[in-house]
C-alpha positions as CSV (number, residue, x, y, z in Angstrom):
1,M,8.1,48.9,-70.9
2,Y,8.4,50.1,-74.5
3,C,10.4,53.1,-75.5
4,T,8.6,55.0,-78.3
5,N,11.8,56.7,-79.4
6,C,14.3,53.9,-79.8
7,K,11.6,51.3,-80.5
8,Q,12.8,48.8,-77.9
9,E,11.3,46.9,-75.0
10,L,13.5,47.9,-72.0
11,P,13.5,47.1,-68.3
12,L,11.7,49.6,-66.1
13,D,14.9,50.9,-64.5
14,R,15.8,52.6,-67.8
15,F,12.8,54.9,-67.5
16,S,12.3,58.0,-65.3
17,K,10.8,57.5,-61.8
18,G,7.6,59.3,-62.9
19,S,7.2,56.9,-65.8
20,Q,7.8,53.9,-63.6
21,R,5.1,55.2,-61.1
22,R,2.6,55.7,-63.9
23,Y,3.4,52.3,-65.3
24,Y,2.9,50.6,-61.9
25,R,-0.4,52.4,-61.5
26,G,-1.6,51.1,-64.9
27,K,-1.7,54.6,-66.5
28,I,0.9,54.0,-69.3
29,K,2.4,51.2,-71.2
30,Q,5.0,53.1,-73.3
31,S,7.1,56.1,-72.8
32,R,10.5,57.6,-73.7
33,C,13.4,56.0,-71.9
34,S,15.7,58.2,-69.8
35,K,18.5,58.1,-72.4
36,C,16.2,59.2,-75.2
37,G,14.6,61.8,-73.0
38,R,18.0,63.4,-72.2
39,R,19.0,63.3,-75.8
40,A,15.8,65.0,-76.9
41,K,16.1,67.7,-74.3
42,K,19.8,68.4,-75.2
43,T,18.8,68.5,-78.9
44,A,16.1,71.1,-78.1
45,I,18.7,73.2,-76.3
46,A,21.1,73.0,-79.2
47,T,18.4,73.9,-81.7
48,T,17.4,76.9,-79.6
49,E,21.0,78.1,-79.4
50,R,21.3,77.8,-83.2
51,K,18.2,79.9,-83.6
52,L,19.7,82.6,-81.4
53,T,22.7,83.0,-83.8
54,K,20.4,84.1,-86.6
55,D,19.3,87.7,-87.1
56,L,16.1,88.1,-85.1
57,S,13.9,90.9,-83.9
58,P,14.7,92.0,-80.3
59,K,11.3,90.7,-79.2
60,K,11.9,87.2,-80.7
61,R,15.5,87.1,-79.4
62,A,14.4,88.0,-75.8
63,R,11.6,85.3,-76.0
64,L,14.1,82.6,-77.2
65,E,16.7,83.6,-74.5
66,R,14.0,83.2,-71.8
67,R,13.0,79.8,-73.2
68,L,16.7,78.7,-73.4
69,A,17.3,79.8,-69.8
70,R,14.2,77.8,-68.7
71,M,15.4,74.7,-70.7
72,I,18.9,74.9,-69.3
73,Y,17.6,75.2,-65.8
74,S,15.2,72.2,-66.1
75,V,17.7,70.0,-67.9
76,I,21.0,70.8,-66.3
77,V,20.7,72.9,-63.1
78,K,17.5,71.5,-61.5
79,P,18.6,67.8,-61.5
80,K,21.9,68.7,-59.9
81,L,20.1,70.8,-57.2
82,N,17.6,68.0,-56.5
83,S,20.3,65.3,-56.1
84,A,22.3,67.7,-53.9
85,K,19.2,68.4,-51.8
86,R,18.6,64.6,-51.4
87,R,22.2,64.0,-50.4
88,T,22.2,66.8,-47.8
89,Q,18.9,65.7,-46.4
90,R,20.2,62.1,-46.1
91,L,23.4,63.3,-44.4
92,N,21.5,65.5,-42.0
93,A,19.0,62.7,-41.2
94,R,21.8,60.3,-40.2
95,P,23.0,60.7,-36.6
96,K,26.8,61.0,-36.2
97,W,26.9,57.9,-34.0
98,V,25.5,55.6,-36.7
99,K,28.2,53.7,-38.6
100,D,28.0,53.0,-42.3
101,S,28.8,49.3,-41.7
102,W,25.4,48.9,-40.0
103,F,23.6,49.4,-43.4
104,E,25.5,46.8,-45.3
105,P,23.4,43.8,-44.2
106,I,20.2,45.5,-45.3
107,Y,21.4,46.4,-48.7
108,D,23.0,42.9,-49.1
109,L,19.6,41.3,-48.2
110,C,17.9,43.5,-50.8
111,A,20.3,42.4,-53.5
112,K,19.9,38.8,-52.4
113,V,16.1,38.9,-52.4
114,S,16.1,40.6,-55.8
115,K,18.4,38.0,-57.3
116,E,16.4,35.0,-55.8
117,T,13.0,36.2,-56.8
118,G,13.8,37.9,-60.1
119,V,11.7,40.9,-59.0
120,K,13.5,44.2,-58.3
121,H,13.5,45.3,-54.7
122,H,14.3,48.6,-53.0
123,V,15.5,49.5,-49.5
124,D,12.8,51.9,-48.2
125,H,12.6,54.2,-45.3
126,I,9.6,53.3,-43.2
127,V,9.3,56.9,-42.0
128,P,10.4,59.0,-45.0
129,L,13.3,61.4,-44.8
130,Q,11.3,64.2,-46.5
131,G,7.8,63.5,-45.3
132,K,5.2,66.3,-45.2
133,R,4.0,65.7,-41.6
134,V,6.9,63.7,-40.1
135,S,10.6,63.2,-41.2
136,G,12.5,60.1,-40.1
137,L,16.1,59.3,-39.5
138,D,18.5,57.4,-41.8
139,V,19.1,54.6,-39.3
140,P,19.0,50.8,-39.9
141,W,15.8,50.2,-37.9
142,N,14.0,52.7,-40.2
143,L,14.7,50.7,-43.3
144,Q,12.7,47.8,-44.9
145,V,13.0,45.8,-48.1
146,L,10.1,46.3,-50.5
147,T,9.4,45.4,-54.1
148,A,10.1,48.3,-56.4
149,K,6.3,48.5,-57.3
150,E,5.4,48.9,-53.6
151,N,8.1,51.4,-52.9
152,C,7.2,53.6,-55.9
153,S,3.5,53.5,-55.0
154,K,4.4,54.4,-51.4
155,S,6.4,57.4,-52.5
156,N,7.0,59.8,-49.6
157,K,4.1,58.7,-47.4
158,F,4.3,57.3,-43.9
C-alpha cells in the first residue's frame, strides 16, 4: 500500500487496521501509514497547545480547550483504554485451567505457514471473544490459522 505522506510503498502491517480492511475490500489503494498518522495527530495537538498560549477571547479559548481535550482523548487516552479492554477481555475469556504452553504450537504453525507461503497469516478465534450475539473462550480448540485478508474481513463475526 502507498503512504501519501512519506511517499513510499509500504507493507500492509504498517497501516492501521481500518486502512487494511478498506484495502482488502478494494475501497482504497493509498492512505497514511500508522507512523505518519500518529505524527500528524501529535503535531495537531502541539499546534493547538501553542494557539492556547496566545491572547484569545474567552469564547475562542474555551472552544480550543474543548478541541484539545477531544484530541488528547482520541490520540492518547482512547488507544490505551481499548488495548486494556482487549487484554482484560482476553484474560477473562481464558479459563484458569488452560496453560499458556498449549497455544505455542498454533502460533508456531501460523509463523511457519506465513514464512512458507509468503502471505501473512493470523491466528483467529473461531467464536470471537467480543462477539455481539455470542462470546467465545480463549482456548486452543477455538483458534484457527487464516490469511490476514480473511481474518480482517471476518472481523468480530461468528
